[in-house]
C-alpha positions in Angstrom: 151.9 77.2 50.7 152.6 79.1 47.5 154.6 82.3 47.5 152.7 85.6 46.8 153.0 87.1 43.3 152.5 90.6 44.8 155.3 92.9 43.6 157.7 94.0 46.4 157.8 97.6 47.6 154.1 98.3 47.8 153.9 98.1 51.6 152.5 94.5 51.7 154.4 92.1 53.9 154.1 88.4 53.0 153.9 86.1 55.9 153.3 82.3 56.0 149.9 81.5 57.5 151.4 78.7 59.5 154.1 80.9 61.1 151.6 83.6 61.8 149.2 81.3 63.5 151.9 79.6 65.6 153.3 82.9 66.7 149.8 84.4 67.7 148.6 81.2 69.4 151.8 80.9 71.3 151.4 84.5 72.6 147.8 83.8 73.5 148.8 80.6 75.3 151.6 82.3 77.3 149.3 85.1 78.3 146.6 82.7 79.5 149.1 80.6 81.5 151.0 83.6 83.1 148.2 86.2 83.5 145.0 84.3 84.0 144.8 80.6 84.8 147.8 79.5 87.0 148.4 80.7 90.5 151.8 81.9 91.7 153.4 79.3 94.0 154.5 82.2 96.4 151.2 83.9 97.3 148.8 81.3 95.7 147.0 84.0 93.8 146.1 84.5 90.2 146.4 88.1 88.8 142.7 89.0 89.1 142.7 88.0 92.8 145.9 89.8 93.5 144.5 93.0 91.9 141.3 92.7 93.8 143.1 92.5 97.2 145.4 95.4 96.2 142.6 97.5 95.1 140.7 96.8 98.3 143.8 97.7 100.3 144.0 101.1 98.5 140.4 101.7 99.2 141.3 101.2 103.0 138.9 98.2 103.2 140.9 96.7 106.0 139.4 94.3 108.6 137.3 96.2 111.1 136.8 99.2 108.7 133.5 100.1 107.1 132.3 98.1 104.1 132.2 99.5 100.6 130.0 98.6 97.7 131.4 95.8 95.5 130.7 97.9 92.4 133.3 100.4 93.7 135.9 97.7 94.1 135.2 96.1 90.7 135.3 99.6 89.1 138.7 100.3 90.5 140.0 96.9 89.5 138.9 97.0 85.9 139.7 100.7 85.5 143.2 100.6 86.9 144.6 97.1 86.8 142.5 94.5 85.0 140.8 95.6 81.7 138.4 92.7 81.5 134.7 92.3 81.9 133.2 93.5 85.2 131.1 90.3 85.6 134.2 88.0 85.5 136.0 90.3 88.1 132.9 90.4 90.3 132.6 86.5 90.1 136.2 86.3 91.3 135.5 88.7 94.2 132.3 86.7 95.2 134.3 83.4 95.2 136.8 85.0 97.6 133.9 85.7 100.0 132.1 82.3 99.8 132.9 80.2 102.9 131.7 77.0 101.1 134.2 77.7 98.2 137.2 79.2 100.2 138.6 77.4 103.2 139.9 80.7 104.6 137.8 83.5 102.8 139.9 86.6 101.8 136.9 88.8 101.5 134.3 89.5 104.1 131.0 90.0 102.3 127.9 91.7 103.4 124.8 90.8 101.4 123.8 87.9 99.1 127.0 86.2 97.9 125.3 83.1 96.6 125.0 79.7 98.3 125.9 76.1 98.2 122.8 75.4 96.1 124.4 77.2 93.2 122.2 80.3 93.4 123.7 83.4 92.0 124.8 86.4 94.2 123.0 89.7 94.2 124.3 92.3 91.7 127.5 94.1 92.7 125.5 97.4 93.4 123.8 95.6 96.2 126.6 93.8 97.9 129.5 95.2 100.1 132.9 93.9 101.0 136.0 94.4 103.0 139.2 92.3 103.6 139.5 89.6 106.2 142.3 89.0 108.6 143.7 86.3 106.3 143.9 88.9 103.4 145.6 91.3 105.8 148.3 88.8 106.4 148.8 88.1 102.6 149.2 91.9 102.1 151.2 92.5 105.3 154.4 94.5 104.5 153.3 95.7 101.0 154.3 99.3 101.9 157.7 98.3 103.1 159.4 97.5 99.7 158.9 93.7 100.4 157.9 92.9 96.7 158.5 94.4 93.3 155.9 96.5 91.5 155.3 96.9 87.8 153.4 99.3 85.7 149.8 98.6 85.0 148.5 97.9 81.5 148.2 101.7 80.6 151.3 102.8 82.5 149.4 105.2 84.8 149.6 103.2 88.0 151.8 100.5 89.6 150.7 97.1 90.9 152.6 94.4 92.9 153.9 91.4 90.9 153.4 89.2 93.9 152.1 89.8 97.5 154.2 89.3 100.7 152.0 86.3 101.7 152.5 85.8 105.4 149.8 83.1 105.1 150.3 79.8 103.1 147.5 80.7 100.8 148.2 78.4 97.8 147.6 75.2 99.6 145.2 76.7 102.4 142.7 77.9 99.9 143.6 75.9 96.8 143.1 76.9 93.3 141.3 75.8 90.1 142.2 76.9 86.5 142.3 75.9 82.9 145.0 77.4 80.7 146.1 76.4 77.1 147.5 72.9 77.1 147.7 72.7 80.9 145.4 73.0 84.0 145.7 73.4 87.7 143.6 71.9 90.5 144.6 72.3 94.1 142.2 71.4 97.0 142.2 73.4 100.1 144.2 72.4 103.2 144.4 73.2 106.9 146.5 76.2 107.6 147.8 75.0 111.0 148.9 71.7 109.5 150.7 73.6 106.7 152.4 75.7 109.2 153.6 72.6 111.1 154.9 71.1 107.8 156.7 74.5 107.0 158.3 74.6 110.5 159.6 71.0 110.1 160.9 71.9 106.7 162.9 74.9 108.2 164.5 72.6 110.7 165.0 69.7 108.2 165.6 71.4 104.8 166.0 68.0 103.0 162.6 66.6 104.2 160.6 64.8 101.5 156.9 65.2 100.7 156.4 61.7 102.1 157.7 62.9 105.5 155.5 66.0 105.4 152.4 64.0 105.1 152.8 63.3 108.8 151.8 67.0 109.3 149.6 67.3 106.3 147.5 64.0 106.1 145.3 65.3 103.4 143.0 68.2 102.2 140.7 70.1 104.5 137.6 71.1 102.5 135.4 74.1 103.6 132.3 71.8 103.1 133.8 69.1 105.3 133.1 65.5 104.1 135.0 62.3 104.7 138.2 61.5 102.7 138.3 57.8 102.0 141.5 57.7 99.9 144.1 55.2 101.1 147.2 56.5 102.8 149.6 55.2 100.1 147.6 56.9 97.4 147.6 60.2 99.3 151.4 60.0 99.9 152.0 59.4 96.2 149.7 62.3 95.2 151.7 64.7 97.4 155.0 63.3 96.2 154.2 63.8 92.5 151.8 66.8 92.7 149.2 64.7 90.7 146.4 62.5 91.8 143.0 62.7 93.3 141.1 62.3 96.6 137.9 60.3 97.1 135.6 62.4 99.2 132.2 61.2 100.6 129.3 63.0 102.3 129.0 62.7 106.1 125.8 61.0 107.1 124.1 59.5 110.2 121.3 57.1 110.8 118.5 59.0 112.7 115.9 57.0 114.6 112.3 58.2 114.0 110.5 55.9 116.4 108.8 52.5 116.3 111.9 50.9 114.6 111.8 53.3 111.6 114.8 55.5 110.7 116.1 57.9 108.1 119.6 58.8 106.7 120.6 62.5 107.4 123.4 63.9 105.3 125.1 66.9 107.0 128.1 67.5 104.8 128.5 67.1 101.0 131.7 66.8 98.9 133.5 70.1 97.9 132.3 71.9 94.8 129.1 69.8 94.6 125.9 72.0 94.2 123.3 70.8 96.8 120.3 71.5 94.5 121.8 69.6 91.6 122.7 66.7 93.9 119.1 66.4 95.2 117.7 66.7 91.6 119.9 63.8 90.6 118.8 61.6 93.5 115.1 62.5 92.6 115.7 61.7 89.0 117.2 58.3 89.9 114.2 57.6 92.1 111.8 58.4 89.2 113.7 56.1 87.0 113.5 53.4 89.6 117.3 53.0 89.9 117.1 53.4 93.7 114.7 50.8 94.9 116.0 51.0 98.4 114.9 54.6 98.8 111.3 55.9 98.9 111.9 59.7 99.3 114.6 62.4 99.6 114.0 65.9 101.2 116.1 69.0 101.6 115.6 70.3 105.1 118.6 72.6 105.0 118.6 75.9 106.7 122.0 77.5 107.5 123.5 74.0 107.7 123.2 71.1 105.2 120.5 68.6 106.1 119.4 66.2 103.4 117.0 63.5 104.6 116.8 60.2 102.8 114.0 57.8 103.6 114.5 54.1 103.1 111.9 51.8 101.5 111.6 49.6 104.6 113.2 49.5 108.1 114.9 46.2 107.1 117.2 47.9 104.5 120.8 47.9 105.4 121.8 51.6 105.8 125.4 50.8 104.7 124.3 49.2 101.5 121.8 52.0 100.9 124.5 54.6 101.1 126.9 52.5 99.0 124.3 52.6 96.2 124.0 56.4 96.5 127.8 56.8 96.6 128.1 54.8 93.4 125.3 56.6 91.5 125.4 60.2 92.8 127.8 63.0 93.7 127.5 62.1 97.4 130.9 60.6 96.6 133.2 62.7 94.4 136.8 62.5 93.2 138.6 65.8 93.8 141.5 66.0 91.5 144.9 67.3 92.4 147.3 68.8 89.8 149.6 71.1 91.5 150.5 73.1 88.4 151.8 76.4 89.5 154.0 79.3 88.4 157.4 78.5 90.1 159.1 81.9 91.0 156.2 83.5 89.2 157.5 82.5 85.8 157.8 78.9 85.0 154.7 76.6 85.0 155.7 73.4 86.9 153.9 70.6 88.7 155.3 70.6 92.2 155.0 68.2 95.1 154.1 69.2 98.6 157.7 69.8 99.8 158.6 71.9 96.8 155.5 74.1 97.1 156.3 74.8 100.8 159.9 75.5 99.9 158.8 78.1 97.4 156.7 79.8 100.0 159.4 79.7 102.6 162.0 81.0 100.1 159.6 84.0 99.3 159.0 84.7 103.0 162.8 84.9 103.5 163.2 87.4 100.5 160.3 89.4 102.0 162.0 89.4 105.4 165.3 90.6 103.9 163.6 93.4 101.9 161.5 94.6 104.8 164.6 94.6 107.0 166.6 96.7 104.5 163.6 99.1 104.1 163.5 99.5 107.9 167.3 99.9 107.9 167.0 102.8 105.4 164.3 104.5 107.5 166.4 104.1 110.7 169.5 105.6 109.0 167.5 108.6 107.8 166.2 109.2 111.3 169.5 108.7 112.9 171.0 111.2 110.6 168.5 113.8 111.6 168.7 112.9 115.3 172.5 113.3 115.3 172.1 116.8 113.8 169.5 117.8 116.4 171.6 116.6 119.2 174.6 118.6 118.0 172.7 121.9 117.9 171.0 121.2 121.3 174.4 121.7 122.8 174.4 125.4 121.8 170.8 126.4 121.2 171.4 130.1 121.9 173.9 130.3 119.1 171.5 128.5 116.7 168.7 131.1 117.6 171.0 134.0 117.1 172.1 132.7 113.6 168.5 132.2 112.6 167.5 135.7 113.8 170.4 137.6 112.5 171.8 135.8 109.3 170.4 136.5 105.8 171.1 132.8 104.9 170.7 131.0 108.2 170.7 127.6 106.5 174.1 128.0 105.0 175.5 129.5 108.2 174.2 126.7 110.4 175.8 124.1 108.0 179.1 125.9 108.2 179.2 126.6 111.9 178.0 123.2 113.1 179.3 121.0 110.2 176.1 119.4 109.4 174.4 118.5 106.2 171.4 119.9 104.4 168.9 117.2 105.6 170.0 117.9 109.2 169.8 121.6 108.8 166.2 121.4 107.3 165.2 119.3 110.3 166.6 122.0 112.7 164.9 124.8 110.9 161.6 122.9 110.9 161.7 122.3 114.6 158.9 124.0 116.7 159.8 126.4 119.5 158.0 124.2 122.1 160.4 121.3 121.2 163.4 123.3 122.5 162.7 122.4 126.1 165.2 120.2 128.0 162.8 117.3 128.2 162.8 117.0 124.4 166.5 116.7 124.4 166.3 113.6 126.6 163.6 112.1 124.4 165.9 112.5 121.4 168.7 110.7 123.2 166.5 107.9 124.2 165.2 107.6 120.6 168.8 107.7 119.2 169.8 104.8 121.6 166.7 102.8 120.7 167.1 103.2 117.0 170.9 102.4 117.2 170.1 99.2 119.0 167.4 98.3 116.4 169.8 99.0 113.6 172.4 96.7 115.1 169.8 93.9 115.5 168.6 94.3 111.8 172.3 94.2 110.6 172.9 91.1 112.7 169.7 89.6 111.2 170.7 90.3 107.6 174.2 88.9 108.2 172.9 85.5 109.6 170.9 82.8 107.9 170.2 81.2 111.2 168.6 84.5 112.6 166.5 84.9 109.4 165.1 81.4 109.7 164.5 82.0 113.4 162.4 85.1 112.7 160.4 83.3 109.9 159.8 80.5 112.4 158.4 83.0 114.9 156.2 84.5 112.3 154.8 81.2 111.2 154.2 80.2 114.8 152.1 83.4 115.1 150.0 82.4 112.0 149.6 78.8 113.4 148.5 80.2 116.8 145.9 82.5 115.0 144.4 79.6 112.9 145.1 76.7 115.4 143.0 73.5 115.3 141.3 74.8 118.5 139.9 77.9 116.8 136.5 78.0 115.0 138.0 78.8 111.6 141.1 76.6 112.0 139.4 73.5 113.3 139.7 70.6 110.8 136.4 70.0 108.9 137.3 67.0 106.7 138.0 63.8 108.5 139.5 60.5 107.3 138.0 57.0 107.1 138.3 53.7 105.3 135.4 53.0 102.9 133.4 49.9 104.0 134.5 46.9 102.0 131.4 45.6 100.1 133.4 42.9 98.4 132.6 42.3 94.8 128.9 42.8 95.3 127.1 44.2 92.4 125.0 47.1 93.9 122.2 46.3 91.5 121.8 43.1 93.4 121.2 45.0 96.5 118.6 47.1 94.8 116.5 44.4 93.2 115.0 41.4 95.0 116.7 38.3 93.9 114.3 35.9 92.3 114.7 33.0 89.8 113.8 33.7 86.2 113.7 31.8 83.0 114.6 34.0 79.9 112.9 33.0 76.7 114.0 34.4 73.3 112.2 33.7 70.0 113.4 33.3 66.5 112.1 36.8 65.6 114.0 38.4 68.5 111.3 38.8 71.1 112.3 38.4 74.7 110.4 37.7 78.0 111.2 36.4 81.5 109.1 33.7 83.2 109.0 33.6 87.0 110.9 30.7 88.5 113.2 28.1 86.8 110.7 26.6 84.2 111.8 23.4 82.6 108.8 22.5 80.4 108.4 25.2 77.8 106.1 23.2 75.4 103.0 25.1 76.5 104.4 28.5 75.7 102.5 30.6 73.2 104.2 32.6 70.4 103.2 35.4 68.1 102.1 34.3 64.6 104.7 31.9 63.1 107.3 32.7 65.6 109.0 30.0 67.7 111.4 29.3 70.5 115.1 30.0 69.8 116.9 30.2 73.2 115.9 29.7 76.8 118.0 29.7 80.0 117.7 30.1 83.7 119.0 33.2 85.6 118.0 35.6 88.3 116.4 39.1 88.5 119.7 40.6 89.6 121.6 39.3 86.5 122.6 41.0 83.3 121.8 39.4 79.9 124.3 39.6 76.9 123.0 39.9 73.3 125.4 39.3 70.4 124.5 40.6 66.9 125.8 39.8 63.5 127.9 43.0 63.3 130.0 41.9 66.3 128.4 44.1 68.9 127.3 43.0 72.3 124.4 44.7 74.1 123.6 44.4 77.8 120.1 44.1 79.2 119.0 44.1 82.9 117.1 40.9 83.7 114.9 42.8 86.2 113.7 45.0 83.4 112.6 42.3 81.0 108.8 42.0 80.3 106.9 39.3 82.2 105.9 36.0 80.8 102.1 36.6 80.5 102.3 38.1 77.0 104.6 37.5 74.0 107.3 39.8 75.5 108.9 42.7 73.7 111.4 42.9 70.7 115.0 43.2 71.9 115.4 46.0 69.4 113.1 48.2 71.7 115.6 47.7 74.5 118.9 48.3 72.6 119.8 50.4 69.7 120.7 47.6 67.4 121.8 48.7 63.9 119.4 48.3 61.1 121.2 45.6 59.1 122.2 43.5 62.1 120.4 40.4 63.4 120.5 38.8 66.8 122.9 35.8 66.9 122.8 34.6 70.5 121.5 35.7 73.9 123.2 34.4 77.1 123.4 35.3 80.8 126.4 37.3 82.0 128.5 35.5 84.5 131.2 37.6 86.3 134.8 36.2 86.4 134.2 33.9 83.4 135.6 34.0 79.8 133.8 34.0 76.5 134.9 32.6 73.1 133.6 34.7 70.2 133.9 33.5 66.6 133.0 35.0 63.1 131.4 33.1 60.2 134.8 32.7 58.4 136.3 31.0 61.5 138.2 33.8 63.2 137.8 34.6 66.8 139.3 35.2 70.3 138.7 34.7 74.0 137.6 37.7 76.1 136.7 38.2 79.8 133.0 38.6 80.4 133.7 42.0 82.1 135.2 43.3 78.9 132.2 42.8 76.8 129.5 44.4 79.0 128.1 47.5 77.4 127.1 50.5 79.6 124.8 52.1 77.1 122.0 51.2 74.7 124.4 51.6 71.8 126.3 48.4 72.8 129.9 47.6 72.6 131.8 46.7 69.5 133.7 43.4 70.4 134.3 41.4 67.3 135.4 43.4 64.3 133.9 41.9 61.1 134.3 42.7 57.4 131.6 43.1 54.9 131.6 39.4 53.8 131.6 38.0 57.4 129.3 38.1 60.4 129.6 37.2 64.1 128.4 33.7 64.3 129.1 32.1 67.7 129.6 33.0 71.4 130.2 30.4 74.1 131.2 30.5 77.8 134.6 28.9 78.2 134.5 25.8 80.4 137.5 23.5 80.0 141.0 23.4 78.5 140.3 22.5 74.9 138.3 23.8 71.9 136.3 21.6 69.5 135.3 23.3 66.2 133.4 21.9 63.3 133.0 23.7 59.9 130.3 23.7 57.3 132.5 21.3 55.4 131.9 18.8 58.2 135.5 18.7 59.4 136.1 18.5 63.2 139.2 19.8 64.9 140.2 19.8 68.6 143.2 21.9 70.0 144.3 23.3 73.3 142.5 26.5 74.5 145.9 28.2 75.3 146.4 28.5 71.5 143.5 31.0 71.3 144.4 34.7 71.5 142.9 36.6 74.5 141.8 40.2 73.9 139.0 42.7 74.6 138.3 43.7 71.0 139.5 42.8 67.5 139.2 40.5 64.5 140.7 37.6 66.5 142.9 34.8 65.1 142.0 31.9 62.7 140.4 29.1 64.6 139.9 26.5 61.7 141.0 26.6 58.1 138.4 26.2 55.3 138.7 25.9 51.4 135.0 26.6 51.1 132.2 27.7 53.6 132.8 28.8 57.1 132.4 27.8 60.8 129.3 25.7 61.9 129.7 25.2 65.6 132.3 25.2 68.4 132.4 24.4 72.1 135.0 24.2 74.9 135.6 21.0 76.9 137.9 19.3 79.4 140.1 16.9 77.6 140.2 14.4 80.5 136.4 14.2 80.5 136.3 13.7 76.7 134.1 15.4 74.0 130.4 15.1 74.4 127.5 16.1 72.1 123.7 15.6 71.9 122.2 14.1 68.7 118.7 15.0 67.2 117.1 12.2 69.3 118.3 13.9 72.5 121.0 11.1 73.3 124.3 12.2 74.7 127.5 10.9 73.0 130.9 11.0 74.6 134.3 10.3 72.8 137.1 9.7 75.3 140.4 11.6 75.2 142.1 8.5 73.9 139.7 8.1 71.0 139.9 11.8 70.1 143.6 11.4 69.2 143.1 11.6 65.4 141.0 14.9 65.7 143.6 16.5 68.1 145.7 19.1 66.3 146.6 22.8 66.4 144.7 25.9 65.9 144.1 27.0 62.3 144.4 23.4 60.9 141.6 21.9 58.7 140.6 18.9 60.8 139.0 15.6 59.8 135.4 14.2 59.3 133.8 13.7 62.7 133.3 10.4 64.6 130.3 8.1 63.9 127.1 9.4 65.5 127.9 13.1 65.1 124.7 15.0 64.2 124.2 15.8 60.5 123.3 19.4 61.4 127.0 19.9 62.3 126.0 21.2 65.8 127.2 19.9 69.1 123.6 20.3 70.5 121.9 18.2 67.8 
């Protein structure tokens, strides 16, 4: 970037654009990471959620107290702590109240807070909220100097940097967020299981994430569902902090009488909108992609109830559900990326053990700070009590000083050798407190506080005592949210997905029937019922003629190679019938304008294909690698302007036979061919002029065969082939006697 020619000293500062952009974008990125998108590992909250809970605490919206309008809460949050849009803050508040989004809701909502169908909540002026018991635990000890506070954005108020978090909120409720260059995705877990893992970690500080999976077997979603991820994968996810969990809907087969039945779905995967899910199933039904199903109904009230009706009573319910799991969000992958702010500062991806260690370390700091705060309160009270007990020994003199002295405060301090705080306490004492009974109460309080002080000092001086106290606190939380309680009961269960083998689910959806596929020279295609051998009676449009025919089944896929090296995939079940002339292949696939159809062949899984271009370059590819999933096809063979895709054959054997337009034949071992999923390939045969004419693969022990124009089959044994055997990319020799003049192995 050129330097500015602006003269110096005129108040203009010259800054490189690159440096300015870097500096500003970095500031924006850091702000997004620290103050918006990533949760704190200690309390599991992002700033907006922390500010919402703090504002509700100040509004005295504790559990059991009266509700207040959400608009009041949102107003306080955006006015005092969070200068952002009111709708985004309200959305955050709503999410904290939704029992299908939060495993342990932090807000108790009254009114319409949205639903699992994805419907919006009512406006904030209509809804009301207060804190839940879980939120109370997260805020517990906030007034006891347990955490640091900082100034708000305008310096007029103070807000907590982190909350005390007596509840393992990060993992219990999970978190989702997208920052700049990083994201977080933490699924919800069961609080009782997390408490068990934390207790084990206290007694075994070196425990690994793998060991803790004994207590935390996997997530526990608010919407239930069945986790079908294998145990090794779950262990690895918790060890690294990255991975995903496969979750399926919970379903049952419900008998409806006379041998008929329906599938009833009662739980759907986490974060899936029920209305969108049903729309998708209905859409697939209309597109005839779910032939095993005749109807889908939503009969949900408070609970989820999706009814799926099979086409006939003979349909296998397991297979029916497998088709739905494959094609819809009835099966979903929930990602896990435990990217959190470690110590509230550093973004790090932590494993299960490290996240729990951060929470336990925070709980210990909170315990120490609360203990010191209480110690300070006790010391102040003991100081006052000791002064009161001194003067109680001579009350008459105290009264005389107060009545007769001009400066009773100074006189009391001199006579009884007490300090100003103690003197103020004496002077503020009510007359009714001078009775003898009150003196005994003061002595008892003094003894009680002295004992409490000794206990706290012992606690602060002993690591063992501190961990013992934290253990007791965690046990209380575990008891409150145990697996026997309504809220704490595990909702997601574990299962092994049924093994359907390598079955292509499309086979289960279409009746398997034999077909004969016919392709014409002009690129029209049709499917005749059954395996037809005599095609002489077939009618063709105009001057069109038969080009290719082969036998297959309705459940199969058809591969189409075009001159530009692309392969398109057609479903045999969707081909037009054999009564008419069929349809152009171009109507079924988005074949490029300048490309022509080279060959059409049936897709056979677990086989390999040899693809070659007109100049004699090519490679071997697995059939699975060339299947296209869209109408646009898949680019497999890369061709230049002067060449085209010419041949595609199924590999059957251990050798390749290739003949060029120059009528030179070459045979070489198949292992010399390169194997790849896409590319230009390697040279198959060398030519001075022209290109490739035909190729085939064969088993050397059986010899090389071809069919001449008369339909006779010729075979050259492996011994007689010796002079045509060579290596890939050689020129070859003129073929043996009887080879067709068309230079084709098929005559």
